[in-house]
VODO-711931 format. One record per residue (C-alpha): residue number from 1; residue in one letter; x, y, z. Coordinates in Angstrom, 1 decimal. Layout:
BEGIN
@n = NUM, res = a, east = X, north = Y, up = Z
...
This chain:
BEGIN
@n = 1, res = x, east = 12.2, north = 19.8, up = 4.1
@n = 2, res = x, east = 9.0, north = 21.1, up = 2.6
@n = 3, res = x, east = 9.0, north = 23.8, up = -0.1
@n = 4, res = x, east = 6.3, north = 26.1, up = -1.3
@n = 5, res = x, east = 8.0, north = 26.3, up = -4.7
@n = 6, res = x, east = 5.6, north = 26.2, up = -7.7
@n = 7, res = x, east = 6.5, north = 24.2, up = -10.8
@n = 8, res = x, east = 5.0, north = 24.7, up = -14.2
@n = 9, res = x, east = 4.4, north = 21.5, up = -16.2
@n = 10, res = x, east = 2.6, north = 22.2, up = -19.5
@n = 11, res = x, east = -0.3, north = 24.4, up = -18.8
@n = 12, res = x, east = -0.7, north = 23.2, up = -15.2
@n = 13, res = x, east = 0.8, north = 24.6, up = -12.0
@n = 14, res = x, east = 1.2, north = 22.5, up = -8.9
@n = 15, res = x, east = 3.0, north = 22.6, up = -5.6
@n = 16, res = x, east = 5.6, north = 20.0, up = -4.9
@n = 17, res = x, east = 8.1, north = 19.0, up = -2.3
@n = 18, res = x, east = 11.7, north = 20.1, up = -2.9
@n = 19, res = x, east = 13.7, north = 17.5, up = -4.9
@n = 20, res = x, east = 16.5, north = 17.4, up = -7.4
@n = 21, res = x, east = 14.5, north = 17.5, up = -10.7
@n = 22, res = x, east = 13.9, north = 19.8, up = -13.6
@n = 23, res = x, east = 10.5, north = 19.8, up = -15.3
@n = 24, res = x, east = 10.2, north = 21.3, up = -18.8
@n = 25, res = x, east = 7.2, north = 23.3, up = -20.0
@n = 26, res = x, east = 6.4, north = 20.9, up = -22.7
@n = 27, res = x, east = 4.9, north = 17.6, up = -21.5
@n = 28, res = x, east = 6.5, north = 15.9, up = -24.4
@n = 29, res = x, east = 10.0, north = 17.1, up = -23.3
@n = 30, res = x, east = 9.2, north = 16.0, up = -19.7
@n = 31, res = x, east = 8.2, north = 12.6, up = -21.0
@n = 32, res = x, east = 11.5, north = 12.3, up = -22.9
@n = 33, res = x, east = 13.4, north = 13.4, up = -19.9
@n = 34, res = x, east = 11.9, north = 10.7, up = -17.7
@n = 35, res = x, east = 12.3, north = 7.9, up = -20.2
@n = 36, res = x, east = 15.9, north = 8.8, up = -21.1
@n = 37, res = x, east = 16.7, north = 8.1, up = -17.5
@n = 38, res = x, east = 15.0, north = 4.7, up = -17.3
@n = 39, res = x, east = 17.5, north = 2.7, up = -19.2
@n = 40, res = x, east = 18.4, north = -0.4, up = -17.2
@n = 41, res = x, east = 21.8, north = -0.7, up = -18.8
@n = 42, res = x, east = 23.1, north = 2.7, up = -17.5
@n = 43, res = x, east = 25.1, north = 1.6, up = -14.5
@n = 44, res = x, east = 24.8, north = 0.8, up = -10.8
@n = 45, res = x, east = 23.2, north = 4.1, up = -9.8
@n = 46, res = x, east = 20.4, north = 3.7, up = -12.2
@n = 47, res = x, east = 17.8, north = 2.3, up = -9.8
@n = 48, res = x, east = 18.2, north = 5.3, up = -7.5
@n = 49, res = x, east = 17.8, north = 7.7, up = -10.4
@n = 50, res = x, east = 14.7, north = 5.9, up = -11.6
@n = 51, res = x, east = 12.9, north = 6.0, up = -8.3
@n = 52, res = x, east = 13.9, north = 9.6, up = -7.7
@n = 53, res = x, east = 12.3, north = 10.6, up = -11.0
@n = 54, res = x, east = 9.2, north = 8.5, up = -10.2
@n = 55, res = x, east = 8.7, north = 9.8, up = -6.7
@n = 56, res = x, east = 9.7, north = 13.4, up = -7.2
@n = 57, res = x, east = 8.4, north = 14.0, up = -10.8
@n = 58, res = x, east = 5.0, north = 12.5, up = -10.1
@n = 59, res = x, east = 4.4, north = 14.8, up = -7.2
@n = 60, res = x, east = 4.2, north = 17.7, up = -9.6
@n = 61, res = x, east = 0.8, north = 16.3, up = -10.6
@n = 62, res = x, east = -0.5, north = 16.3, up = -7.0
@n = 63, res = x, east = -3.4, north = 18.6, up = -7.8
@n = 64, res = x, east = -5.0, north = 15.9, up = -10.0
@n = 65, res = x, east = -5.1, north = 13.2, up = -7.3
@n = 66, res = x, east = -6.9, north = 14.7, up = -4.4
@n = 67, res = x, east = -9.1, north = 12.0, up = -2.7
@n = 68, res = x, east = -12.7, north = 12.7, up = -3.5
@n = 69, res = x, east = -13.9, north = 11.6, up = -0.1
@n = 70, res = x, east = -11.6, north = 14.0, up = 1.7
@n = 71, res = x, east = -12.4, north = 17.5, up = 0.4
@n = 72, res = x, east = -9.6, north = 19.9, up = 1.0
@n = 73, res = x, east = -7.2, north = 17.1, up = 2.1
@n = 74, res = x, east = -3.7, north = 16.6, up = 0.9
@n = 75, res = x, east = -2.8, north = 15.0, up = -2.4
@n = 76, res = x, east = -1.5, north = 11.7, up = -1.2
@n = 77, res = x, east = 0.9, north = 10.4, up = -3.8
@n = 78, res = x, east = 4.5, north = 9.3, up = -3.1
@n = 79, res = x, east = 5.0, north = 7.3, up = 0.1
@n = 80, res = x, east = 7.5, north = 5.2, up = 2.1
@n = 81, res = x, east = 6.9, north = 2.3, up = 4.4
@n = 82, res = x, east = 9.1, north = 0.1, up = 6.5
@n = 83, res = x, east = 8.2, north = -2.5, up = 9.1
@n = 84, res = x, east = 10.3, north = -0.8, up = 11.7
@n = 85, res = x, east = 13.1, north = 1.8, up = 12.0
@n = 86, res = x, east = 11.3, north = 5.0, up = 12.7
@n = 87, res = x, east = 12.7, north = 7.6, up = 12.9
@n = 88, res = x, east = 16.0, north = 6.2, up = 11.5
@n = 89, res = x, east = 14.6, north = 4.5, up = 8.4
@n = 90, res = x, east = 12.4, north = 7.5, up = 7.6
@n = 91, res = x, east = 15.4, north = 9.9, up = 8.0
@n = 92, res = x, east = 17.6, north = 7.7, up = 5.8
@n = 93, res = x, east = 14.9, north = 7.4, up = 3.1
@n = 94, res = x, east = 14.3, north = 11.2, up = 3.1
@n = 95, res = x, east = 18.0, north = 12.0, up = 3.0
@n = 96, res = x, east = 18.5, north = 9.5, up = 0.1
@n = 97, res = x, east = 15.6, north = 10.8, up = -1.9
@n = 98, res = x, east = 16.1, north = 14.5, up = -1.0
@n = 99, res = x, east = 12.7, north = 15.0, up = 0.4
@n = 100, res = x, east = 10.2, north = 13.6, up = 2.9
@n = 101, res = x, east = 7.5, north = 11.3, up = 1.7
@n = 102, res = x, east = 4.0, north = 12.5, up = 1.5
@n = 103, res = x, east = 2.5, north = 9.5, up = 3.3
@n = 104, res = x, east = 3.9, north = 6.7, up = 5.4
@n = 105, res = x, east = 2.7, north = 3.1, up = 5.8
@n = 106, res = x, east = 3.4, north = 1.3, up = 9.1
@n = 107, res = x, east = 2.5, north = -2.2, up = 10.3
@n = 108, res = x, east = 1.3, north = -3.7, up = 13.5
@n = 109, res = x, east = 2.0, north = -7.3, up = 12.8
@n = 110, res = x, east = 1.2, north = -9.8, up = 14.2
@n = 111, res = x, east = -1.0, north = -9.9, up = 17.2
@n = 112, res = x, east = -0.4, north = -13.2, up = 19.1
@n = 113, res = x, east = -3.5, north = -12.9, up = 21.2
@n = 114, res = x, east = -6.8, north = -11.0, up = 21.4
@n = 115, res = x, east = -5.2, north = -9.1, up = 24.3
@n = 116, res = x, east = -2.4, north = -7.9, up = 22.0
@n = 117, res = x, east = -5.0, north = -7.1, up = 19.3
@n = 118, res = x, east = -7.1, north = -5.0, up = 21.6
@n = 119, res = x, east = -4.2, north = -2.6, up = 22.3
@n = 120, res = x, east = -4.6, north = -0.8, up = 19.0
@n = 121, res = x, east = -0.9, north = -1.3, up = 18.2
@n = 122, res = x, east = -0.6, north = -5.2, up = 18.3
@n = 123, res = x, east = 2.9, north = -6.7, up = 18.9
@n = 124, res = x, east = 5.1, north = -4.1, up = 17.1
@n = 125, res = x, east = 3.2, north = -1.1, up = 18.1
@n = 126, res = x, east = 6.4, north = 0.9, up = 18.4
@n = 127, res = x, east = 6.2, north = 1.2, up = 14.6
@n = 128, res = x, east = 2.8, north = 3.0, up = 14.8
@n = 129, res = x, east = 3.4, north = 4.9, up = 17.9
@n = 130, res = x, east = 6.9, north = 6.0, up = 16.8
@n = 131, res = x, east = 5.4, north = 7.1, up = 13.5
@n = 132, res = x, east = 2.9, north = 9.3, up = 15.3
@n = 133, res = x, east = 5.6, north = 10.7, up = 17.6
@n = 134, res = x, east = 8.2, north = 11.5, up = 15.0
@n = 135, res = x, east = 6.4, north = 12.3, up = 11.8
@n = 136, res = x, east = 4.9, north = 15.7, up = 11.0
@n = 137, res = x, east = 1.3, north = 15.9, up = 12.4
@n = 138, res = x, east = 0.1, north = 16.6, up = 8.8
@n = 139, res = x, east = 1.7, north = 13.5, up = 7.3
@n = 140, res = x, east = -1.0, north = 10.9, up = 6.8
@n = 141, res = x, east = -0.2, north = 7.4, up = 8.3
@n = 142, res = x, east = -1.6, north = 4.2, up = 6.8
@n = 143, res = x, east = -1.8, north = 1.7, up = 9.6
@n = 144, res = x, east = -1.7, north = -1.9, up = 8.4
@n = 145, res = x, east = -3.5, north = -3.7, up = 11.1
@n = 146, res = x, east = -4.1, north = -7.5, up = 11.6
@n = 147, res = x, east = -7.6, north = -8.7, up = 11.3
@n = 148, res = x, east = -7.2, north = -11.7, up = 13.5
@n = 149, res = x, east = -4.6, north = -12.7, up = 16.1
@n = 150, res = x, east = -2.5, north = -15.9, up = 16.0
@n = 151, res = x, east = -4.5, north = -17.6, up = 18.7
@n = 152, res = x, east = -7.4, north = -18.1, up = 16.2
@n = 153, res = x, east = -5.2, north = -18.1, up = 13.1
@n = 154, res = x, east = -6.4, north = -19.3, up = 9.7
@n = 155, res = x, east = -2.9, north = -19.2, up = 8.2
@n = 156, res = x, east = -2.6, north = -21.9, up = 5.5
@n = 157, res = x, east = -6.4, north = -22.4, up = 5.9
@n = 158, res = x, east = -6.0, north = -24.2, up = 9.2
@n = 159, res = x, east = -9.0, north = -22.8, up = 10.9
@n = 160, res = x, east = -11.6, north = -21.7, up = 8.3
@n = 161, res = x, east = -14.6, north = -21.8, up = 10.8
@n = 162, res = x, east = -13.1, north = -18.7, up = 12.4
@n = 163, res = x, east = -14.8, north = -16.7, up = 9.7
@n = 164, res = x, east = -18.2, north = -18.1, up = 10.7
@n = 165, res = x, east = -17.6, north = -17.0, up = 14.2
@n = 166, res = x, east = -16.4, north = -13.6, up = 13.1
@n = 167, res = x, east = -19.5, north = -13.1, up = 10.8
@n = 168, res = x, east = -21.8, north = -14.1, up = 13.7
@n = 169, res = x, east = -20.4, north = -11.3, up = 15.9
@n = 170, res = x, east = -18.2, north = -13.4, up = 18.3
@n = 171, res = x, east = -15.3, north = -10.9, up = 18.0
@n = 172, res = x, east = -17.2, north = -7.6, up = 18.2
@n = 173, res = x, east = -16.0, north = -6.8, up = 21.8
@n = 174, res = x, east = -12.4, north = -7.2, up = 20.7
@n = 175, res = x, east = -12.9, north = -4.8, up = 17.9
@n = 176, res = x, east = -14.7, north = -2.3, up = 20.1
@n = 177, res = x, east = -11.7, north = -2.4, up = 22.5
@n = 178, res = x, east = -9.2, north = -2.1, up = 19.7
@n = 179, res = x, east = -10.9, north = 0.8, up = 18.0
@n = 180, res = x, east = -11.2, north = 2.7, up = 21.3
@n = 181, res = x, east = -7.6, north = 2.1, up = 22.2
@n = 182, res = x, east = -6.3, north = 3.1, up = 18.8
@n = 183, res = x, east = -8.3, north = 6.3, up = 18.9
@n = 184, res = x, east = -6.8, north = 7.1, up = 22.3
@n = 185, res = x, east = -3.3, north = 6.4, up = 21.0
@n = 186, res = x, east = -3.9, north = 8.7, up = 18.0
@n = 187, res = x, east = -5.4, north = 11.5, up = 20.2
@n = 188, res = x, east = -2.7, north = 11.2, up = 22.8
@n = 189, res = x, east = -0.1, north = 11.7, up = 20.1
@n = 190, res = x, east = -1.8, north = 15.0, up = 19.2
@n = 191, res = x, east = -3.1, north = 13.7, up = 15.9
@n = 192, res = x, east = -6.5, north = 13.7, up = 14.3
@n = 193, res = x, east = -8.0, north = 10.3, up = 13.5
@n = 194, res = x, east = -9.0, north = 11.7, up = 10.1
@n = 195, res = x, east = -5.3, north = 11.7, up = 9.2
@n = 196, res = x, east = -5.1, north = 8.0, up = 9.7
@n = 197, res = x, east = -5.9, north = 5.3, up = 7.1
@n = 198, res = x, east = -6.5, north = 1.8, up = 8.4
@n = 199, res = x, east = -5.3, north = -1.0, up = 6.1
@n = 200, res = x, east = -7.3, north = -3.7, up = 7.8
@n = 201, res = x, east = -6.3, north = -7.3, up = 7.2
@n = 202, res = x, east = -3.9, north = -6.6, up = 4.3
@n = 203, res = x, east = -3.1, north = -9.3, up = 1.8
@n = 204, res = x, east = -6.1, north = -11.3, up = 3.0
@n = 205, res = x, east = -6.3, north = -13.3, up = -0.2
@n = 206, res = x, east = -2.9, north = -14.9, up = 0.4
@n = 207, res = x, east = -2.5, north = -17.8, up = 2.8
@n = 208, res = x, east = 0.4, north = -16.5, up = 4.9
@n = 209, res = x, east = -1.5, north = -14.4, up = 7.5
@n = 210, res = x, east = -3.8, north = -15.4, up = 10.3
@n = 211, res = x, east = -6.7, north = -13.7, up = 8.5
@n = 212, res = x, east = -6.5, north = -15.7, up = 5.2
@n = 213, res = x, east = -9.8, north = -15.8, up = 3.4
@n = 214, res = x, east = -9.3, north = -19.2, up = 1.8
@n = 215, res = x, east = -12.7, north = -20.6, up = 0.7
@n = 216, res = x, east = -14.8, north = -18.5, up = 3.1
@n = 217, res = x, east = -15.5, north = -15.5, up = 0.8
@n = 218, res = x, east = -19.1, north = -14.8, up = 1.9
@n = 219, res = x, east = -18.2, north = -15.0, up = 5.6
@n = 220, res = x, east = -15.1, north = -12.9, up = 5.1
@n = 221, res = x, east = -17.1, north = -10.1, up = 3.4
@n = 222, res = x, east = -19.6, north = -10.1, up = 6.3
@n = 223, res = x, east = -16.8, north = -10.1, up = 8.8
@n = 224, res = x, east = -14.9, north = -7.3, up = 7.2
@n = 225, res = x, east = -18.0, north = -5.1, up = 7.0
@n = 226, res = x, east = -18.8, north = -5.9, up = 10.6
@n = 227, res = x, east = -15.2, north = -5.0, up = 11.7
@n = 228, res = x, east = -15.1, north = -1.7, up = 9.7
@n = 229, res = x, east = -18.5, north = -0.7, up = 11.0
@n = 230, res = x, east = -17.3, north = -1.0, up = 14.6
@n = 231, res = x, east = -14.1, north = 0.9, up = 13.8
@n = 232, res = x, east = -15.9, north = 3.8, up = 12.0
@n = 233, res = x, east = -18.5, north = 4.0, up = 14.8
@n = 234, res = x, east = -15.6, north = 4.8, up = 17.2
@n = 235, res = x, east = -13.4, north = 6.8, up = 14.8
@n = 236, res = x, east = -15.8, north = 8.2, up = 12.2
@n = 237, res = x, east = -13.1, north = 10.2, up = 10.4
@n = 238, res = x, east = -10.7, north = 7.4, up = 9.6
@n = 239, res = x, east = -10.3, north = 6.1, up = 6.1
@n = 240, res = x, east = -10.3, north = 2.4, up = 5.2
@n = 241, res = x, east = -7.9, north = 0.8, up = 2.7
@n = 242, res = x, east = -9.0, north = -2.5, up = 1.3
@n = 243, res = x, east = -5.7, north = -4.0, up = 0.3
@n = 244, res = x, east = -5.3, north = -7.5, up = -1.2
@n = 245, res = x, east = -2.2, north = -9.0, up = -2.7
@n = 246, res = x, east = -1.5, north = -9.2, up = -6.4
@n = 247, res = x, east = -0.5, north = -12.8, up = -6.1
@n = 248, res = x, east = -3.7, north = -14.8, up = -5.5
@n = 249, res = x, east = -7.5, north = -14.6, up = -5.9
@n = 250, res = x, east = -9.6, north = -15.3, up = -2.9
@n = 251, res = x, east = -12.1, north = -18.1, up = -2.4
@n = 252, res = x, east = -9.6, north = -20.8, up = -3.4
@n = 253, res = x, east = -9.5, north = -24.0, up = -1.5
@n = 254, res = x, east = -6.0, north = -24.5, up = -0.1
@n = 255, res = x, east = -3.8, north = -26.2, up = -2.6
@n = 256, res = x, east = -6.0, north = -25.1, up = -5.5
@n = 257, res = x, east = -6.0, north = -22.1, up = -7.8
@n = 258, res = x, east = -9.8, north = -22.0, up = -8.0
@n = 259, res = x, east = -11.2, north = -18.7, up = -6.8
@n = 260, res = x, east = -13.0, north = -15.5, up = -7.5
@n = 261, res = x, east = -11.7, north = -12.2, up = -8.9
@n = 262, res = x, east = -11.2, north = -9.0, up = -7.0
@n = 263, res = x, east = -14.7, north = -7.8, up = -7.5
@n = 264, res = x, east = -15.9, north = -11.1, up = -6.0
@n = 265, res = x, east = -14.5, north = -10.6, up = -2.5
@n = 266, res = x, east = -14.7, north = -6.8, up = -2.4
@n = 267, res = x, east = -16.9, north = -5.6, up = 0.5
@n = 268, res = x, east = -19.8, north = -3.2, up = 0.2
@n = 269, res = x, east = -18.8, north = 0.1, up = -1.4
@n = 270, res = x, east = -20.0, north = 2.2, up = 1.5
@n = 271, res = x, east = -17.5, north = 0.8, up = 4.0
@n = 272, res = x, east = -14.2, north = 1.3, up = 2.3
@n = 273, res = x, east = -12.5, north = 4.3, up = 0.7
@n = 274, res = x, east = -9.6, north = 3.0, up = -1.4
@n = 275, res = x, east = -8.7, north = -0.2, up = -3.1
@n = 276, res = x, east = -5.0, north = -1.0, up = -3.1
@n = 277, res = x, east = -2.7, north = -3.8, up = -4.0
@n = 278, res = x, east = 0.7, north = -5.1, up = -2.8
@n = 279, res = x, east = 2.6, north = -5.0, up = -6.1
@n = 280, res = x, east = 5.9, north = -6.8, up = -6.0
@n = 281, res = x, east = 8.1, north = -8.0, up = -8.8
@n = 282, res = x, east = 8.1, north = -11.8, up = -9.3
@n = 283, res = x, east = 4.7, north = -12.9, up = -10.6
@n = 284, res = x, east = 6.4, north = -13.3, up = -13.0
@n = 285, res = x, east = 9.6, north = -11.3, up = -12.8
@n = 286, res = x, east = 9.5, north = -8.4, up = -15.3
@n = 287, res = x, east = 12.2, north = -8.8, up = -17.9
@n = 288, res = x, east = 10.4, north = -7.7, up = -21.1
@n = 289, res = x, east = 7.2, north = -6.1, up = -22.3
@n = 290, res = x, east = 5.6, north = -9.5, up = -22.5
@n = 291, res = x, east = 6.4, north = -10.5, up = -18.9
@n = 292, res = x, east = 5.1, north = -7.1, up = -17.8
@n = 293, res = x, east = 1.9, north = -7.7, up = -19.6
@n = 294, res = x, east = 1.5, north = -11.1, up = -17.8
@n = 295, res = x, east = 2.1, north = -9.2, up = -14.5
@n = 296, res = x, east = -0.2, north = -6.4, up = -15.4
@n = 297, res = x, east = -3.1, north = -8.4, up = -16.8
@n = 298, res = x, east = -2.5, north = -12.1, up = -15.9
@n = 299, res = x, east = -4.3, north = -14.7, up = -18.0
@n = 300, res = x, east = -7.4, north = -16.2, up = -16.4
@n = 301, res = x, east = -5.5, north = -19.5, up = -15.8
@n = 302, res = x, east = -3.2, north = -17.8, up = -13.4
@n = 303, res = x, east = -6.0, north = -16.6, up = -11.1
@n = 304, res = x, east = -3.8, north = -13.6, up = -10.0
@n = 305, res = x, east = -5.0, north = -10.1, up = -9.6
@n = 306, res = x, east = -3.2, north = -7.7, up = -12.0
@n = 307, res = x, east = -2.8, north = -3.9, up = -12.0
@n = 308, res = x, east = -5.3, north = -3.7, up = -14.8
@n = 309, res = x, east = -8.0, north = -5.5, up = -12.8
@n = 310, res = x, east = -7.2, north = -3.2, up = -9.8
@n = 311, res = x, east = -7.8, north = 0.0, up = -11.9
@n = 312, res = x, east = -10.8, north = -1.4, up = -13.7
@n = 313, res = x, east = -12.4, north = -2.5, up = -10.4
@n = 314, res = x, east = -11.8, north = 0.8, up = -8.8
@n = 315, res = x, east = -13.4, north = 2.6, up = -11.7
@n = 316, res = x, east = -16.4, north = 0.3, up = -11.7
@n = 317, res = x, east = -17.0, north = 1.2, up = -8.0
@n = 318, res = x, east = -16.1, north = 4.8, up = -8.4
@n = 319, res = x, east = -13.2, north = 4.5, up = -5.9
@n = 320, res = x, east = -9.6, north = 5.6, up = -5.9
@n = 321, res = x, east = -6.9, north = 2.9, up = -6.3
@n = 322, res = x, east = -3.5, north = 2.8, up = -4.6
@n = 323, res = x, east = -0.3, north = 0.8, up = -4.5
@n = 324, res = x, east = 0.1, north = 0.5, up = -0.7
@n = 325, res = x, east = 3.2, north = -1.6, up = -1.3
@n = 326, res = x, east = 5.3, north = -1.9, up = -4.4
@n = 327, res = x, east = 8.9, north = -2.9, up = -4.8
@n = 328, res = x, east = 11.7, north = -4.8, up = -6.6
@n = 329, res = x, east = 13.4, north = -7.5, up = -4.6
@n = 330, res = x, east = 16.8, north = -9.1, up = -4.0
@n = 331, res = x, east = 18.0, north = -12.5, up = -2.7
@n = 332, res = x, east = 19.8, north = -11.5, up = 0.4
@n = 333, res = x, east = 16.8, north = -11.6, up = 2.7
@n = 334, res = x, east = 17.0, north = -14.7, up = 4.8
@n = 335, res = x, east = 17.1, north = -16.7, up = 1.6
@n = 336, res = x, east = 13.3, north = -16.1, up = 1.0
@n = 337, res = x, east = 13.5, north = -14.0, up = -2.1
@n = 338, res = x, east = 15.0, north = -14.1, up = -5.6
@n = 339, res = x, east = 16.6, north = -11.1, up = -7.1
@n = 340, res = x, east = 14.7, north = -9.0, up = -9.6
@n = 341, res = x, east = 16.6, north = -9.5, up = -12.9
@n = 342, res = x, east = 15.7, north = -6.1, up = -14.2
@n = 343, res = x, east = 14.6, north = -3.7, up = -11.4
@n = 344, res = x, east = 14.9, north = -0.7, up = -13.7
@n = 345, res = x, east = 12.4, north = -2.1, up = -16.1
@n = 346, res = x, east = 9.9, north = -3.0, up = -13.3
@n = 347, res = x, east = 10.1, north = 0.5, up = -11.9
@n = 348, res = x, east = 9.7, north = 2.1, up = -15.3
@n = 349, res = x, east = 6.7, north = -0.1, up = -16.1
@n = 350, res = x, east = 5.2, north = 0.8, up = -12.7
@n = 351, res = x, east = 5.8, north = 4.5, up = -13.5
@n = 352, res = x, east = 4.0, north = 4.1, up = -16.8
@n = 353, res = x, east = 1.0, north = 2.5, up = -15.0
@n = 354, res = x, east = 0.9, north = 5.3, up = -12.4
@n = 355, res = x, east = 1.2, north = 8.0, up = -15.0
@n = 356, res = x, east = -1.5, north = 6.6, up = -17.2
@n = 357, res = x, east = -4.0, north = 6.3, up = -14.3
@n = 358, res = x, east = -3.0, north = 9.3, up = -12.1
@n = 359, res = x, east = -6.4, north = 10.8, up = -12.1
@n = 360, res = x, east = -7.7, north = 7.9, up = -10.1
@n = 361, res = x, east = -4.6, north = 7.3, up = -8.0
@n = 362, res = x, east = -4.8, north = 7.9, up = -4.3
@n = 363, res = x, east = -1.2, north = 7.1, up = -3.4
@n = 364, res = x, east = 1.7, north = 4.8, up = -4.1
@n = 365, res = x, east = 4.2, north = 3.7, up = -1.5
@n = 366, res = x, east = 7.6, north = 2.0, up = -2.0
@n = 367, res = x, east = 8.0, north = -0.9, up = 0.4
@n = 368, res = x, east = 11.5, north = -0.3, up = 1.9
@n = 369, res = x, east = 12.7, north = -3.2, up = 3.9
@n = 370, res = x, east = 16.0, north = -5.1, up = 3.8
@n = 371, res = x, east = 15.0, north = -7.2, up = 0.8
@n = 372, res = x, east = 13.7, north = -4.2, up = -1.2
@n = 373, res = x, east = 15.2, north = -1.0, up = 0.1
@n = 374, res = x, east = 17.0, north = 1.2, up = -2.4
@n = 375, res = x, east = 18.7, north = 3.8, up = -0.3
@n = 376, res = x, east = 22.3, north = 3.0, up = 0.7
@n = 377, res = x, east = 22.7, north = 0.6, up = -2.3
@n = 378, res = x, east = 24.7, north = 0.9, up = -5.4
@n = 379, res = x, east = 22.8, north = -1.6, up = -7.5
């Protein structure tokens, strides 16, 4: 439920959504309040409390985070995302948190064939279409969209020549059809394309999706520019989120850690609006200041992208940065995950990073799926 309530924080005044939180006039007192609630030893409800403070308290600073390339647009800060379960998951999250998120991330993943891809909603389009149907028309939607379908998959670097074909224009007609169909879906839902952010080919620097870069960095950059050019020619108002994963650098040969840094596979500045990361606990698990530092600024030998590199690269290119996914994790997810040993510390350190760089932040979004969701849990 949205509120027009004004909150004073220090000398600044900002609108925020209604939530259970008291802000003090002194920024020092507010800081102490936040940190007194981020003690990982304070019992089973601590994780909920921490995230509530992070998502609600940070919204009080919305006036400092307006996207420069969207004059007059909303301050996109605290978000939610789930692979499915709209409206139920959205409602459960909002009820647990005490407010609706400012922005929502959805996925259309995967597309089995080019025919699926061309629909503008891929295989699980109910997620995107349901979001447009049920969410307020003013709530921005980040649409994570596959860059290639499975029929030409480069997962595990099995088909690297696909990037040569892409760069040469072999897939232009598929992108033209996809962009037109997505535009129609958006307009038929009574929404404006300018309230949509396309997160094209997310986590492209990993090897788990059909659009893995692997060792085709130059061809990938050409392909990405080509694809975005077509999308923006059909939907000039959409924003583009360039969103790699924290876990790997691109340009590596499969089975090797050799590769390039974030700046090395970043496309031309003019064709994207925001640089974001998928930021999950586990590389390494954050259990102390030292392990956070390795997570935040990995040593060169790791060839990982850290949060420091994300912010530094965004500043270098005069772009906003975002966390389009971030989360702790637990082991009861099909046996694929290990449990975060100290989720409260990971959340607190993420908050510190967000707070220290809020002037350049576009949004942050908690990745709420079965392995990572917080609502309905006691630990």
